[in-house]
N, C-alpha and C positions, 0 to 999 in steps of 0.2 A: 879382938886384934885388929890392928891396923893394916890397912893394905901396904903390901912392900913391893916395889917394883926394882925388878933386877933385869933389865934388859938392853940391849944395844941396838945395831942397828941389822940384825939377822933377818931369817925368813919371815919372821911374822909381820916384822916391818911399821915403821912409822905410823901408816895411815891409818893400823886397826885401832893403836892405842887410846885416840879420842873416843873410840864406839866403847870401847872397853870401859873407859871411864865414866862415860856418859850411862852405861849402864849401872855400875857399880853404885855412884850417885844417886841413880833412883831407886834402886833396890834398898841402900840404906834410908832414903826418906821413907820409902813404902815400909820402915821397918820390916821384912818378910821375913828376915832371919832372927829376930830378937828372940833372947838376949847375945845371938851371939854376931860377929863381924864375917864378911868374907875375907879370908886373906889370902890373897890371890898371887903367888910367885911366880914372876914369867923369867925362862930361860930361854938363850940365844945358842941355837945350834948350829948355824950358818951352813944347814946342810952337808954337814959333816958325821957321816956315821960316828968316828971316832970322839968327834966332841960331844954330838946326841948322849951317846951310850954314858960317856964320862958325866955329862950334867945330869943326866937321870940318877944313875948311881949315888953320885955325890949327894943328889937331894934326899934320896932313899936314906943314906946311911947317916949323914950328917944332920941333915933338916929335920924339922917336926914331922909328924905322921900327917901326910896327906891324903886327903879324902877322893880327890880325884886329880886326873891330868887335864888340862886344858891346854888344846894346840897340837901343835905337828902339821906342818906345812909339806916339806920335801916327802915325797913317797919313799926313799930310802930310808930315813932315821925315823920316820913315823911308822913304817911297817915292821922297825926291829924293836921297836918300844912297844908297840900295839901287841905283838907275840908275848912278847915277855909280862904282860899286865896279869895276865891270870894267876902269877906265881905269888902276887902281891895283892891279889883282890880289889885290885884298883881300876877303876872304870876311866876311860879315854873319852874325851871328846875335841874334834878337831873341827874347826870352822874352814879348810882352806885345803885339806888334800882330798883330791877329786881321783887318786887314781883308783880302778876299777879292783885293784889285788886285795886290797881292805875290806871288800863287799863278800870276801869268804868267814861265815861265821863260825866254821869248825877251827879254823885257823886264828881268828880275832873274834873271839866271843867277847871281849870286853869293849870293843872297839864301837864309836858310834861318831857321827859328823852332822853339823848341820846344814854343810854345803850338801846338794846333790852330788851323787857321783859322774862321772864322764858316762856311765852306761845309762844315768837317769835317761838321757835325750834320747835314746831309743825307741821306748815308748812313745815318747812326743812325735819322733819322726815316723812311727807306725800309724800314728793319729794322722799326720798330715799326709802320708800319702794314701791314705784311705780317705782323707776328704776329697783329693784330687782324682781319686781313681786311679793312682798308678800304681800297676801291678806287676810291673817287671821294672828291674833297676839294677845298675851295677856298683861295686865297690872299688875303691883306688884309694890304698891305704900306704901309707909311709910306713918302712921295717922299723918301726920303734915298738917297743913293748906296749905303751901306755895306747896307742895307737889300735895296735893289735889284737889287743883285750878287748877293745870298744867293737872292732868290727867283728870278733869272734860272740861279743854277746847279741850284737844287732842281727846276725845270721840266726840264733836261737829265737831271738824276738821274731822274727819275721817267717820262722818255719811255721807252718800250719796255718797260717794267715792268708792265704792265696794269696802270696807275692813272691814272684820268683826274682831271685838273685842270678840274672843270666853270667854274669861273669864278674870274677875277682881279682882284681888286679892289685900288685903291690911293686914297691920301686924303693931304690937306698938313695940315689942320687939325681937320675935322669928320669924323669916320668914320660917324656915324651912316646918310649916304645908302649909304655902301657896304656896311654892315652889313644894311640894310635889303636893298640888292640881292642879298645872300648869301642870306638867308631866301628872296628871292624865287624863287631858283633852287634852293632844296631843298637847300641845302649845311648837312651836318650836322659833318663834320670840316674844322676851320678853323685854317689853317697861319697864322700871325700873326709877322710882322716888324713888330717898332716898339718904342722907348723906354719907359720905364715910366713917363714923363708921359702920354704918348699911350695907355697901356695901361690907364688908368682911365675914360679916354673911351671907349674902344673898351668895356669891360664895362659901363658905364653904357648904352651904345646898347644893347648886347645884352641888358640887364634890361630896356629899354623895349619891345625886340622880342619879346621870350620868348626868346630865342636863350640858355639855358642849361637845365641840370637832365640829364636822364636821356636828353634826345635828342640831344644837342650836346655835343661834345668840342674843346675850344681846344687847340693848343698853341702855345706861345710861347717865346720866348728865355728862357732860364734865369738868365741872368747879372744878372738887377736886382738892386740892393741888398736887404739883408734888411730885411724889413719895409717894403717899397718902398710899399704901398698907404698906410700911415699917413702918409706923407710926403708923398703928391699926395692925401689925403683933402679938403683946404679947398678944392681946384682943384675936387674932384668934385663937391662940394657945393654950388659957384656954378652946376653945370648942374644943378641941381635932383636929385643922385644922391645918395642917403643913403648913409650908411656899410653900414648892413646889406643895401641892395640892391646895392651893390658887391661886399661879400663874398659875397653869394648868388649874383651871376653869375659869380663869381671861383671859388667852389667845383668842385673836381674838377680845373680846369685843369692841364696838364702842361707843365714847362719843360725845356728841354734845352738844356745848357751843357756846357763841357769841364768834366773831374774835375780840382778843384784836386790832389788827393793820391789815389795808388791804394788802394784798401781792403784790399787783399791783404795778408798777414800774411807776407810775403817779402822778406828782406835784399835790399837795393839794392846797386848798386855801391861804395858806402861802406862798407857791411857792417852798416848799420842798417837798420831796417824803416821803411816810412813814418811809422807810430806813433810811433817812436822818435824820428824827426828832427821830427817836429811838436813832441813835448816840447821838444826842446833850442831848437826855433825860437821858441817861447812864451819861453822861460826867458831866449833871448837878445835879443829885442826891447825886453822891459823897459820896457812902457807905451807903447810905440811902436805906433800901429795897423797889425793886420796888411792883408796885399796878399792878393790872391787869384792873383796872380801869383808869389808866393815860391818855391813849388814848381818852376816853370818856372826861374826863376832860378837855383835851385840845380841843378837838371839841366843847364842850360846851361852852368854852370862846367865841369860834369862834361865836357859835349860838346866843350867847348874844350881840356882838360887831354887827353882821348884822341884826339881831333884831332892834336895838336901830337906827341904820344909817336908816332901813326903816322905823321906825317911825318917824324919824325928817324930811324924806324925804315927808311923807304923810304929818306931819305938816305944812312943808313948803308951800307945795303944795295947803293946803287947806286955805280958806279965812278968817279963822279964827285968824290967826298968833299968834297962842301959841305955845311957846317952851316947850321942852321936860323936862325940869327943873320946872315948873309949874307944875308938876303932885302931885297931893295928892292922897290920899286914897279913897277919896269919888268921885273922878273925873272918872266916867264911861267910859268917850267917850274916854279919852286917855287911859284909860287901856283896851278896848276893840280895839283900834289902836296895841296896844303891843300885844295882843292877835292873832291877824290876822296877823301881820308880824311874827311872831314866828310860825304861820302855814304855810307860805310862805318860810320858809327854805327849800332851797334845793343847797347843795354844795358838791362837793368831800372832804373829809378830811381823816386824817390819819386813820382812822376807817374804812373807805369807803363812798358810798355815804350818805350824811347825808340829811334825809328826814322824815317829820312825817304825819302819818296817823292817825287820831283821836288821836293826842297827842303821837302814840306810833313809837318809831324809826325803821322804816324799813333799820335793818340793814343786817350785814354777818354773817351766821353762819357757824362756821366749824364741821367738821368732823375728829376724830381721831381713830386711830384703837389701842390698846394695841398687840404690838408685840417685844416677846423678852425680856419682862421687861420695854418695853419703851412705849411709845405713840409717835404715827408716824401720822401726818395730811396725811388724804386720799381723802380730797373733802371738797368743801364749795357752801355754798347755799347762792344767791343773792336775797333776799328780796324783792327788787323795781324790778329787772327783772322776779322775780320767776322762777330761774334758778338754776338748780343742776349741778355743774362741779365737776368731778371725777378725781383724778390726776393720769393718768395711771401708772398701775403696781405699786402702792403701798399699795393698799388694800389686803390682803391676806386672803383666806379662809380655815381652815385646811383640808378642803377636795378639791377634784376636780372641785368644784363646788360651788357655793352659797348655803348655807343651804335653804331646802325646808319650807314653811312656815307652812305644816304639814305633817302629814304621808301620803304620796303618795300610796294610796291603788289601788293596781292593781287588781282586780278582774279577777280571772283566775280559768277558769272550769277544775274541776277536772276529766280527761279523761282516758279511758283506754287507756293504752300503745299500738303502735300498733303492736311491735315485740310479746308481749303477745297475742294480738288477733289473730295474726299468726298463731303463734305455736299452740294455742287452738284451732282454726279453722281448723289445718292440722290434728289434734289428731282427731278431729269431723269428718273431710271427710276419716279418716282410719276406723272409727267406721262405718261410712254409708258403706264404700266399703265392709267391713266384714259383715254387715246386708246384702248387696245386695248379697254376696256369701251366706250366708245362705239362701237367698231367691231362689236362682239358685238352691242350692243343694234341698230344700225340695220340688222345683217344678219338678225338673228332677227325683227324686226316690219317686216320690208321689205314684206309683204303688208298690214300694218295701212294703213288708208286715209291716216291722218295722217303715216306714213312715207313711205308710196307719193308722195302729194300732193308732199310736200318734195323729189323727186329724190333717193333711196338713193344711186344711182352717186356724183352729186355730193357727197354727204355723203360717202362712203368718201374722196373725192380730198381733200376738206376734212381729214379725217382723217390723211389720207397726207402729206398737207403740213404738216401740225401736228408728225407724228412725225419726218418728217426736220429741221425746225426744232430738234427737241428733240436729233435725234442729232448736231447739227453743235456743241452743247454739251461734249460729249466731246472732239471734236477742236480746240475753241479752246483746252482746258485740257492739251494734250499740247506741252511745248514742250521744250528742250534739256536738262532735267535726266531726261527721259522716253524720248526718242527721239534718235537721232543728226540730226548736221545735212542729211544728204541727206533723210533721212524727214520732217524739220519742212518742208523746202522744198515736198516733197510736198502734206504737209498744209496748205500755204499754200493750194494751189491747191483741193484736194477741199474743206476747209470753206467755201470762196468758192461754189462749186459747188453743193454741198448745201444752203447756207441760201438760196441766191437761187432755186432750184429750190423748195424747198418753201415759203416764200413766196407764189411764183408759183401753185402746184399749191393752196395752200388758198384765197386770195383771189380767183386767177382762178375757181374751181369755185363760189364763194361769190357771186361778181358775175355769173357766166353763171347761174344760178338767180334773179337778181333780173332779168336782162335778159328770161328768159323770161316771168315776172309782167308786167313792164312792156310786153313785146310782146304780151300777149295783152290787157290790160286798158285799153292805151291804142289798142287796135284802133277806129279812129274809124266805120270801116263795118261793124262788127259782122259782118264775114265769118269764115268757119268757117277759124280756124287753130290748126293743128296743129303744136307744137314737141318733136321727141323729143328723149331724152337723147342722141342718137348727135351731134344737132348740137350739143348744148351741148359736149360731147367735143371737138369738133372745135374751137370757140372756146378752150378751155382750151389745146388741143395748140398752136393757134396762138400763145397768151401764150407759152406754153414755148419753142416755135421760136424767138421773139424772143430768150429770154433764151439760148437756146443760141447763138444768130450773136452776140451779145454776150459772150458768155464763150470762145468759140472764138476769136473776133477778138483779144480780149484774150490769151488766152495764144499765140497763135500769133504776136502784133505783140510784145506788151510783157508776158512772163510774170511772176509773182510769183516774187521772188528771196528769200534768206534774207540779211538784213541785221542786223549788230549795232551798236548805239549804244552810246558810252563815254561815262559820265556824270562828273562833278567826284567828286574823292576824298571818301570821308569816313571818320571816326576809326572804329578798332575798338570796337565793341562791348563787348568782352573787355578791354579797355583796353593791349591789346599795342602796340608801337612798330612799329605798321604802319598803313598807312591801305586802304582798302577802295575799289576802282574798280568801281562797278556794270556791269554788260554787260547789255544789256536785247537779245533777238530781236525782230526786227518781220518781217513779210511787207511788201514795199514792189517796186515797179519805178521805171523812170523818172516816167513819166507817171500817176502814180497818181493825181492829182486828177483828171485828165482822164477815166479809166476810173470812178472812184467817181461823178464827176459824170453820166456817161451813165445808172451802174445806178440812182441815185437819182433822174434824171430820167425813168425809164420806170418806175418804182416810184411815184413820184409820180404819173403821169399816171394810173397804175393805180389809186390810191387813191382821186385825183378822180372817174373814170369810175364806183367804187363806190357815192361819196357822192351824185352825180347820180341813179343807179339808183335808189339807196334812197330820195333826195328824192321820185322821180317817182313810187313804188309806196308811199307813207306812208298814200294814204287807203284802200288794198285792205285790207279786212277781214276776209280768209280767213286765220286763224294759219298754215294749215298750208301756204298758199302763198306768205305774205307774211311775209320775215325780215328787211324794211326796218328796222324799228325796231334790232332787235339788230346788224343790220350798222353803222348809224351809230354805235352804242354800241362795235363793235367797233374800227371804223376810227377812232373819236374816241383810245380808248385806246390802240390801237396808234401812231396818229400820235403823240400826248403821249410815250407813254414812248420811241419811234425818236428823237425829236428828243430829250428829256432825256438819253436813254442817250447819244446819238453824242455829242454837247457834253462830257458827263462823262468819256466815255471817251478823248477826244482830251485834256482837259486832265489827266488821270491817266495817260498812257501810260508815264510815266516809274514807274509803280508797277502791276507785272502783277499783284497779287493784287485789287488794286482794281478794276482795269480789267476782268480777267476776272470778276470776281464781278458788276460793273455790267451787263456783256454777258450775261451767262448769266442773270440775273435778269430781264431786260428780254427775252431769247427765250422765257425760263419763264411770264412773265405774259403776253406777247401770244399765245403758243399757249395757254395754258391759259383765257385770257377769251375767246379766239375759240370755242375748241372747246365750252366749258359756254354761251357765249351761242347756240351753235346746237342743242346737243342737250340742255342741261339742262330747256330749257321743253318741248320735245318728250315728255322722259322724264316730269316732272311730269303733264302732260296724262294722258298714258296710265294715270299711277297714281292720280291724284286724282277721274279724270272717267270713269268706267266707263262713264259713260251713253252717252258720245259713241262709244266701240266696239260698244257694245249696239247702238244705233240704227245703226250703219254694219252691223251684222251683222242687222238687220231689214230694211233697205233692200235688202240684199243678196239676203234669202230673198223679200221681195216680186218683184223683180226676177226671180228665179228660176223663181217660180211664174206668172210672167207668159209666160214662156218657154214652160211647160210647158201654160198652157192656151193659148197663140197662136203660132206658130212665126214668126208675121210681125209679132209684136212686138217692137220696138226701144227701147232705154232710151234716157233722155233725155240721157245723156251723148254718143250717139252725134250726136244733132243738134248740139249745141254745146257743147264742150269749157270754154269760159268759163261758160255758163250753167248746164251740170251743177255743175260746183265753186264756185258761187254757191250754187245750189239745195240741194246736201250740205253747205254751211258753214251756210246759215239753219236748216238744220232740225236740224243740232246745237246752235246757240245759241238757237234760240227753244223753250223747254220750254213755254211759255205756249200757243205756237200747237200741239203735239201734246194739249194737254189739250184744248183745242179740238175738234181734230178727234176726239178719242176720245169727246168728248161727242154731237158730230155721227154719230158711227159708232154708237153706242146707239140715237139716235131715228131712224136708217135703220133698224136692227134690227128696231124696233117695226112700223114702218110694213110691214117685210118681213113680219113675223108677221102683221098684220092682213089683207095681200093674200094670204097663203097659206091664210087661212079662207076666201076666196072663190076658189077653182083656175080655176073656169070665165071669170073675168075677169082671171087671173094671165098677164101674158106675158112673153116675153124677148127682150131685144132680141137680133138675131143675132149669134153668137160673131165673124164676119168684121168686123163695124163697132165692136167696141170701140177697135181702135187709130186710126179716124177721131175717136171720140169722144175717146180720150187725148190727140190732137192737139190738138183745139179746146179741151181744158181744160187744156194745157200752155201754147197761146198765148195763153190767158185771163190764165194766171198771171204773165205779164211785161207787160200792158197797164196803163196808167195810170189809168184809169176804167171804168163799167159799159159804158159805151155802145160803147168798142172794142170789149168781149165780145160784145156784141149785134150790132155789125157784123160780126165773124168768124162768129159762127154764122148769120145771114143769109147772107152768101155760101155758107158750106157749105152750108146747105139750098136754096138758089137752082142750086147746082152739082149736087145729087142730089135732084132733083125726085121721082123715081122711088124710093123705098127701098122694100126687100125686108123685108117682115116676116113673121114666122113666129109665127102662134097655133095654140093646141093645137087650133083648131076652124077648117081652113081654108075651111069653108062658110059663115064669119060674116065674113068679110073684107068684104063686100058692104052690108052692113047699115048702120041709121042711124048718122051719124058721132057722134051724143050718146051712143049706147051703146057705141060700138066705140072705147074707150079706146086701142086702138094706133092709131088712126088718125092720120095727119102733123099734124092739127092741133091733137089731144090732147098728142101728143108734143112740139110747138112751145110749147104752152103750158105743159106741166111743164119742159122746160128753161128757159124766160125765169123759171120760178119759183126751181130750183136755182141755176144759172148766177151770181146774183148773191148766193145764199148763199155757193157755193165762192170767189166771187170775192174778197169780203170775208173769209173765213177766211184767203186768201193774202196779203193784201194786207201785213200785219205783215211777213212774211219779206223783201219786195221793198222796204220803205219804206214804204208805204200806210197807207190808213187802218186806224184798229183795227176789227177786226170788231165788236165789242161796241158801237160806237157807232152803227151801222144795225140797222135791224130784219131778222133774217134772213130774213123772210117779204117784205120790200118794197124793191123796186129804188130805189135813190138817185136815178134819174133819174124816178121817177113817172110812168113812161108809160101810157097807159089801157090797153095791152097787160098792163101789170104789175099786176093786182089781184089782190087777196085771192083764193085758190083754196080751195073747200071739203077738208077732207081726205081725202074719199073720192077724189080725181082726184091725191093724188101719189103718185109713182112711185119704187121704188128703182132708180138706176144705177150698175153693177157696174163694176169696174175704176178707180175712183177710185183 
């Protein structure tokens, strides 16, 4: 039977006919089907369901009995015909229908195709993903059944292969929203299913979202027409996407499609290589446009010929002696024989190995890459062998390596810089050395009255508190880069305890000293009040006990734990395709705010108490006792620095270097300024004012001399501690007064020499009365007028009317009062003369009238008893 041609310009296309004719000619030359000829009737349906069904039914009703149906391009027509073939026991073989719907063997059991299905690319994509170790992908699908079916099949292929589909997006007209969502979900490998018109829009959106380049890989269908981007350029421009922008976004995409012709140099079933066939095809089509399906149509004719050959061999071998031309549409047996023969197809054709699995062609899938405005083949996948072969050095990624399937998050612990820690540690060590020097100075000079009066034991506690504060800096700088997690959690508690105790120790001792000065000088009743250092230690201990109670409750109820805070991702400073997720360790607990509020409230009350004491004792003018000015300065600086440091530290909690630097500098500054304000003035005083130390030694020598002269004499300090401290301070400050006393001493020495010239008239006051005179003079120093001194003297004389006088000649004690200079009358006269002199000499030391403003020989009250006395009646009173 001759070959008949009944075809127009329909869906089969003119580009396929040259391939079919070549196959028919070669089969005829091979005499493959002798003594029969292949009668091939071609019908044009024009992708119209009505026309397709009419052509099919006309062929069934009016034409000869057909053994097989070859063709079917449009999915709608092909699916309708394929579904009805089972009723006529006809096998259909398509060379161009790629729709995945036809893969359903329950619905289309007699349908076969030489072209791979659209779903056939999914195993190839899986192989490509595994090859580059991409385990996280996203899909972008156009809302068309064809693409949705491929996407659904891909989901099933990837399921269980340890590949995650992190996001699935679809669109109808505008893909920009879906592209933006993919970027938001950090999708780097995008598997697209859309036609070439939508592809231009997709890549324009990708350009706007910066989803291209070395960090992204697009995998899309590869069956678009050549230079498809040029055809849709006008539409892309309408969406404000320039051609260069479109090409920039497209650069590097990978297209996946079936291979039109095998690239292997192997002879096919026709005896020719695929390359030889292609040359013959190009020569035969003579000006007719090529079709990408011509190779599958060529192999399809050979499939039909081989199937019919095997069917005839099966019939010949059977005992039924049935011929193949006896086939009719109701012959189920012969129809099954042809169906089985079709399933046994296995040969190498121009499109590769031709073999069916459940009616689906196990073909070859090619991979192309868009490089410099052209598509380059970079690899192929053999579905029969399930192997992927990448062509060496053909695939080019825009980075130095294939893109990552996701943003590689490198969790990096934000740690304190080692150079910064070293610098601050060095400053801390210098501060501790300075504190040690102050401690040595305080211990060495503890017997110096300047140091002794400032409570050296309290000074030692201040130094100890400062050193504890310094030591906490070393612990604040130790983080996860230096110690383990468990050790860090322990350090959270230790450094809090050390800093809290150090603060309370330093300022508690300072405020305790100030409280003692306040208690003494604010004693309105002027009673004798002695406050020893042991009591001050009890006060500091009480403050520390409150601290310990708070800290113990804190540790027992809600202890500090190590927590890790994760911050937003940051780009890699080295430019690698990774993102840095900073981690930061914190010492926190559930009710951190409450506990910090309790500690801050207690420390704040302590600071306010210190400010109150400093203000109350601001007028005490004894530097050795009163540190109120320096305490005020220290509290001011510490308070301001703590407020600023706490605020800045809270704002920079995500920057450990800045936070540690601020905390360390605040502690160093506060500790240093406190120690310096307490000890530097004392150090300067001892170095620059040696007279004060000398005077202290002279006063101590005088007191020792008095003790040697009289066992009953006691120091002024035993009468009243506050009065003694005031007297000693004023003596060290009033240099002019000392000069005045020196001048008076010289005058007294002259009088003594004159008296020694008349030994018979020289008398001495009895030794056991020195203390009484000293008491009189001491009390006179604290009076506010000479009248008070006179009243005290009068009371003293009234209480001791019978004074025991010792003379060189006892027999003269009863002589005339005018001649006896040691009589009570003469003594009273001499004292009335000398007391005003001494009173005016000591007035400046207690804030009285300057001694130079009144005549030393005249009483300010101008009493009749206070008159001028001849020089011969003046007498020296020792022990002053």
